[in-house]
N, C-alpha and C positions, 0 to 999 in steps of 0.2 A: 853715731851713738849719742851725740849731744842731743839730738831730737828725742831719742829714747829717754834720756835722763830728764829732759825738760817735760815731756809728756807725763811720765809717771811721778815725777817730782821727788823731792827729798823726803817727804813724809812716808812714802813707800820704801824708799831706799833705806831709811833708818831701820825699818824692820827686817828688810832683806839682809842688811849688813850685820845682823846679829850672828849669822852662821854662814861662813864662806861656802861650805859644801852645799847648803840649801840654796844659796844665791846662785851657785853654778848650775844646780839642777833646774831652777826656775828659768835661767837664761837658756839652758839647753832645750827645755820644753818650748820656750818662746821662739827660739831660733828654728827649731824643727817645724813648728807651726808656720812661722814666717816663710820658710823655704818651700813649704808644700802648698801654701794658700796665698792668694793675692791679697794685698793690703788695700782695703776699701778707701782709706783716707788718701793714700798715695799709691795708686795702682801701678803694677809693673810696666804696663804699656805706656804710661806717661813718661817714664825715663828709665829704661831697662838698666843702664849703667849705674845709675844712682841706687836703684832697687838692689842690684847685686852688691854694691858697696855696703849698703846697710846690712844685707844678709851675711856677708863675710865679716862684718864688724862684730857680730855675735861671736863668731869663732875666735877672733882675736882677743876679745874681752874674756871669754871663757878660758882660753889658754893662759892669759896673763894671770887671772885669778887662781887657776890651778897651779901654776908655776910659782906664784908668790903668795901662797896662802898665809904664811906666818906674817909677812909684811902687812898684808891687808888686815889680819886679825889685830895686830898691834895698832895700826892706824885707826881702824874703826873703834877699837876700845878707847883710844885717846879721844876720838871725836865724841863718843858717848859720854866720856868723863867730862869733857868741856861743856857739852850740852847740859849735863846734870848740874854742873857748877853754875852755869847761867840761869837755869831754872831756880836753883836754890837762892841765888842772889835776888831774882825777881820776887820770889815768895817772901824773902826777908824784907825787901823794900815795901812790898804790899802790906805786910804785917806791921810795919812801922808807920803806915799812913794813918792819919786821923780819920774818923768816920766821915767827915765832910769831904776829904780828898778821895776816899773810896767811892762816895756817892757821885762826885764829879767824874771820876774814872768810869764808873758804871754807866752814867748818862752819856758820856762821850762815845762809848763803844756800842750803843744801841742804835 
């Protein structure tokens, strides 16, 4: 599942984590597809045991999410709150910059 997390990245997880039930339904759909179709990036024939491990990883993750919904809701709410605090701090820092500092920042990021 670490490959799954790495491939889709936190930017997608951030949205998936807004609703545990929706996240579970997305994982179920992905798991069903994964179980019925070969994965072109890492085909089953390349390493059947590893392929099966990944396929069963969906089931374990889904079960954990369904069993511990409230735990994940609280955890994800706190993660979002911390993210928002960080964003607000960055906005405040940007707003306190001089026009010259903003220009240097803009030029550095281009």
